[in-house]
DRENPA-618068 format. One record per residue (C-alpha): x negated, y negated, z negated; residue in one letter; residue number from 1. Coordinates in steps of 0.05 Angstrom, whole numbers. Layout:
<atoms>
[[X; Y; Z]; 'A'; NUM]
...
</atoms>
This chain:
<atoms>
[[0; 0; 0]; 'G'; 1]
[[-59; -47; 4]; 'V'; 2]
[[-54; -90; 67]; 'P'; 3]
[[-116; -97; 110]; 'S'; 4]
[[-138; -138; 169]; 'L'; 5]
[[-194; -126; 218]; 'R'; 6]
[[-231; -176; 261]; 'L'; 7]
[[-259; -143; 324]; 'H'; 8]
[[-312; -179; 366]; 'L'; 9]
[[-317; -138; 431]; 'P'; 10]
[[-373; -177; 463]; 'Q'; 11]
[[-417; -210; 411]; 'V'; 12]
[[-458; -269; 435]; 'S'; 13]
[[-503; -320; 400]; 'P'; 14]
[[-444; -367; 397]; 'G'; 15]
[[-409; -319; 349]; 'D'; 16]
[[-463; -330; 296]; 'S'; 17]
[[-437; -365; 235]; 'G'; 18]
[[-397; -358; 170]; 'T'; 19]
[[-335; -314; 168]; 'Y'; 20]
[[-289; -319; 108]; 'T'; 21]
[[-238; -267; 88]; 'C'; 22]
[[-180; -297; 48]; 'V'; 23]
[[-127; -259; 9]; 'A'; 24]
[[-71; -292; -29]; 'E'; 25]
[[-2; -281; -59]; 'N'; 26]
[[44; -318; -107]; 'R'; 27]
[[-2; -301; -165]; 'H'; 28]
[[-67; -328; -136]; 'G'; 29]
[[-119; -330; -81]; 'R'; 30]
[[-187; -298; -71]; 'H'; 31]
[[-238; -303; -14]; 'N'; 32]
[[-305; -275; 6]; 'R'; 33]
[[-352; -302; 60]; 'S'; 34]
[[-399; -264; 105]; 'L'; 35]
[[-456; -292; 147]; 'E'; 36]
[[-464; -264; 217]; 'L'; 37]
[[-531; -271; 253]; 'H'; 38]
[[-531; -245; 325]; 'V'; 39]
[[-600; -221; 346]; 'A'; 40]
[[-618; -231; 419]; 'Y'; 41]
[[-681; -235; 462]; 'P'; 42]
[[-712; -301; 481]; 'P'; 43]
[[-676; -348; 528]; 'V'; 44]
[[-718; -404; 561]; 'L'; 45]
[[-685; -472; 557]; 'L'; 46]
[[-678; -523; 614]; 'P'; 47]
[[-726; -573; 582]; 'E'; 48]
[[-784; -525; 598]; 'S'; 49]
[[-824; -563; 650]; 'R'; 50]
[[-890; -599; 665]; 'C'; 51]
[[-893; -674; 674]; 'T'; 52]
[[-952; -718; 696]; 'P'; 53]
[[-989; -756; 643]; 'V'; 54]
[[-1047; -799; 669]; 'G'; 55]
[[-1094; -752; 706]; 'E'; 56]
[[-1068; -691; 670]; 'G'; 57]
[[-1000; -662; 651]; 'A'; 58]
[[-956; -646; 591]; 'R'; 59]
[[-922; -579; 594]; 'C'; 60]
[[-863; -559; 550]; 'V'; 61]
[[-840; -488; 536]; 'C'; 62]
[[-775; -485; 497]; 'A'; 63]
[[-740; -420; 478]; 'A'; 64]
[[-684; -396; 434]; 'S'; 65]
[[-679; -327; 402]; 'A'; 66]
[[-663; -289; 339]; 'V'; 67]
[[-709; -271; 307]; 'P'; 68]
[[-747; -335; 321]; 'E'; 69]
[[-791; -327; 383]; 'P'; 70]
[[-865; -337; 391]; 'V'; 71]
[[-879; -387; 448]; 'V'; 72]
[[-942; -390; 489]; 'A'; 73]
[[-969; -412; 557]; 'F'; 74]
[[-1003; -370; 610]; 'E'; 75]
[[-1053; -396; 662]; 'L'; 76]
[[-1061; -339; 712]; 'P'; 77]
[[-1117; -373; 752]; 'S'; 78]
[[-1160; -375; 688]; 'H'; 79]
[[-1135; -308; 660]; 'N'; 80]
[[-1119; -348; 597]; 'L'; 81]
[[-1062; -348; 546]; 'T'; 82]
[[-1055; -411; 504]; 'V'; 83]
[[-1017; -404; 438]; 'A'; 84]
[[-1013; -435; 370]; 'E'; 85]
[[-1083; -449; 343]; 'G'; 86]
[[-1111; -474; 410]; 'H'; 87]
[[-1134; -547; 408]; 'R'; 88]
[[-1089; -565; 468]; 'D'; 89]
[[-1027; -531; 439]; 'Y'; 90]
[[-976; -563; 392]; 'A'; 91]
[[-914; -534; 361]; 'L'; 92]
[[-860; -587; 368]; 'A'; 93]
[[-809; -552; 324]; 'T'; 94]
[[-846; -513; 270]; 'P'; 95]
[[-802; -465; 231]; 'G'; 96]
[[-746; -465; 283]; 'G'; 97]
[[-692; -518; 291]; 'V'; 98]
[[-621; -496; 308]; 'P'; 99]
[[-602; -505; 380]; 'G'; 100]
[[-531; -519; 403]; 'P'; 101]
[[-494; -452; 400]; 'G'; 102]
[[-560; -415; 400]; 'M'; 103]
[[-570; -401; 326]; 'G'; 104]
[[-630; -420; 282]; 'P'; 105]
[[-686; -395; 327]; 'G'; 106]
[[-703; -450; 376]; 'T'; 107]
[[-778; -464; 383]; 'V'; 108]
[[-814; -513; 429]; 'T'; 109]
[[-888; -510; 446]; 'G'; 110]
[[-926; -565; 481]; 'V'; 111]
[[-990; -556; 523]; 'L'; 112]
[[-1033; -616; 542]; 'T'; 113]
[[-1073; -608; 607]; 'L'; 114]
[[-1131; -657; 610]; 'R'; 115]
[[-1173; -683; 668]; 'G'; 116]
[[-1166; -669; 743]; 'T'; 117]
[[-1119; -612; 757]; 'L'; 118]
[[-1137; -554; 803]; 'E'; 119]
[[-1099; -549; 870]; 'P'; 120]
[[-1074; -478; 856]; 'R'; 121]
[[-1061; -486; 782]; 'L'; 122]
[[-997; -453; 757]; 'S'; 123]
[[-970; -454; 686]; 'V'; 124]
[[-923; -400; 657]; 'L'; 125]
[[-878; -407; 597]; 'C'; 126]
[[-877; -344; 553]; 'L'; 127]
[[-831; -328; 496]; 'A'; 128]
[[-823; -262; 459]; 'R'; 129]
[[-793; -230; 397]; 'N'; 130]
[[-776; -159; 375]; 'T'; 131]
[[-718; -155; 424]; 'H'; 132]
[[-753; -175; 488]; 'G'; 133]
[[-797; -223; 528]; 'T'; 134]
[[-781; -280; 575]; 'A'; 135]
[[-830; -310; 624]; 'R'; 136]
[[-821; -366; 675]; 'Q'; 137]
[[-866; -408; 719]; 'Q'; 138]
[[-857; -481; 703]; 'L'; 139]
[[-839; -532; 756]; 'R'; 140]
[[-911; -553; 771]; 'F'; 141]
[[-957; -519; 821]; 'H'; 142]
[[-1012; -567; 844]; 'H'; 143]
[[-1033; -641; 840]; 'P'; 144]
[[-994; -658; 904]; 'A'; 145]
[[-931; -649; 864]; 'G'; 146]
[[-957; -698; 812]; 'L'; 147]
[[-972; -749; 867]; 'V'; 148]
[[-900; -749; 890]; 'W'; 149]
[[-877; -754; 817]; 'A'; 150]
[[-920; -816; 808]; 'K'; 151]
[[-898; -848; 873]; 'V'; 152]
[[-824; -838; 855]; 'G'; 153]
[[-763; -843; 900]; 'P'; 154]
[[-782; -911; 929]; 'V'; 155]
[[-849; -886; 953]; 'G'; 156]
[[-816; -824; 982]; 'A'; 157]
[[-769; -868; 1023]; 'V'; 158]
[[-827; -911; 1048]; 'V'; 159]
[[-866; -848; 1068]; 'A'; 160]
[[-805; -820; 1104]; 'F'; 161]
[[-797; -886; 1143]; 'A'; 162]
[[-870; -882; 1164]; 'V'; 163]
[[-861; -812; 1189]; 'V'; 164]
[[-799; -831; 1229]; 'I'; 165]
[[-836; -891; 1261]; 'A'; 166]
[[-894; -845; 1280]; 'L'; 167]
[[-847; -795; 1312]; 'V'; 168]
[[-813; -851; 1352]; 'C'; 169]
[[-880; -877; 1376]; 'Y'; 170]
[[-903; -809; 1400]; 'L'; 171]
[[-836; -797; 1435]; 'S'; 172]
[[-841; -862; 1473]; 'Q'; 173]
[[-913; -848; 1493]; 'S'; 174]
[[-893; -781; 1521]; 'R'; 175]
[[-835; -811; 1561]; 'R'; 176]
[[-882; -862; 1592]; 'K'; 177]
[[-931; -808; 1613]; 'K'; 178]
[[-875; -766; 1643]; 'A'; 179]
[[-848; -824; 1685]; 'S'; 180]
[[-918; -839; 1713]; 'G'; 181]
[[-958; -903; 1711]; 'A'; 182]
[[-950; -955; 1767]; 'P'; 183]
[[-1005; -958; 1820]; 'E'; 184]
[[-1054; -1015; 1807]; 'V'; 185]
[[-1091; -1046; 1867]; 'T'; 186]
[[-1159; -1073; 1847]; 'P'; 187]
[[-1170; -1148; 1863]; 'V'; 188]
[[-1238; -1169; 1890]; 'A'; 189]
[[-1266; -1230; 1855]; 'P'; 190]
[[-1274; -1294; 1898]; 'P'; 191]
[[-1335; -1295; 1942]; 'G'; 192]
[[-1342; -1220; 1945]; 'Q'; 193]
[[-1303; -1207; 2007]; 'G'; 194]
[[-1242; -1165; 2012]; 'G'; 195]
[[-1172; -1181; 2037]; 'D'; 196]
[[-1160; -1256; 2028]; 'P'; 197]
[[-1086; -1242; 2014]; 'E'; 198]
[[-1105; -1204; 1952]; 'R'; 199]
[[-1153; -1255; 1924]; 'R'; 200]
[[-1130; -1286; 1858]; 'P'; 201]
[[-1104; -1357; 1853]; 'L'; 202]
[[-1153; -1409; 1828]; 'Q'; 203]
[[-1146; -1476; 1795]; 'V'; 204]
[[-1184; -1534; 1826]; 'R'; 205]
[[-1176; -1605; 1806]; 'G'; 206]
[[-1111; -1591; 1768]; 'G'; 207]
[[-1078; -1558; 1830]; 'H'; 208]
[[-1066; -1485; 1845]; 'L'; 209]
[[-1102; -1461; 1908]; 'E'; 210]
[[-1088; -1397; 1944]; 'G'; 211]
[[-1129; -1359; 1996]; 'P'; 212]
[[-1144; -1397; 2058]; 'E'; 213]
</atoms>
């Protein structure tokens, strides 16, 4: 005769994490008990993971959410190097984990500072792992050419596009002129060197134009 109620969560997700309270009451009183639900899940890389130009170098961010809290690092395949906490160019932006929106208490952000001139084929990977899995993604930065466009910005991109269009138009006109053929040019003999008098150039003498005699 004791009534009971069950709460069934068919597809548990990180958004289901939180406090659940069971409440029982009748005309004689009320009693409740709370339970804390933590949903464990493998790392999920967040959209803010990217590289941005800073001076001659770059600042790379690797942000991930997971339960348990993930370990975040950077991989540089061209150097066969993994940069993690403890490296002089690595900083943990959210030590101890800061709750992310709907992602539970395990959001961690690591920052890598790349100094000096960057290599043309440099690539940076964001790596996050915990006991439930590993996530790896190449950040949106491949070589210094990408940084040049980032520094120039949209205005510079428009100017460069206009220059390209002008160059294409110039080349197109040059090709049309060559295709139509150049007009025949008859050489003109200078005065006093013979040749057909009708083709000798006009000369100015005493303020008057004089033609061939």
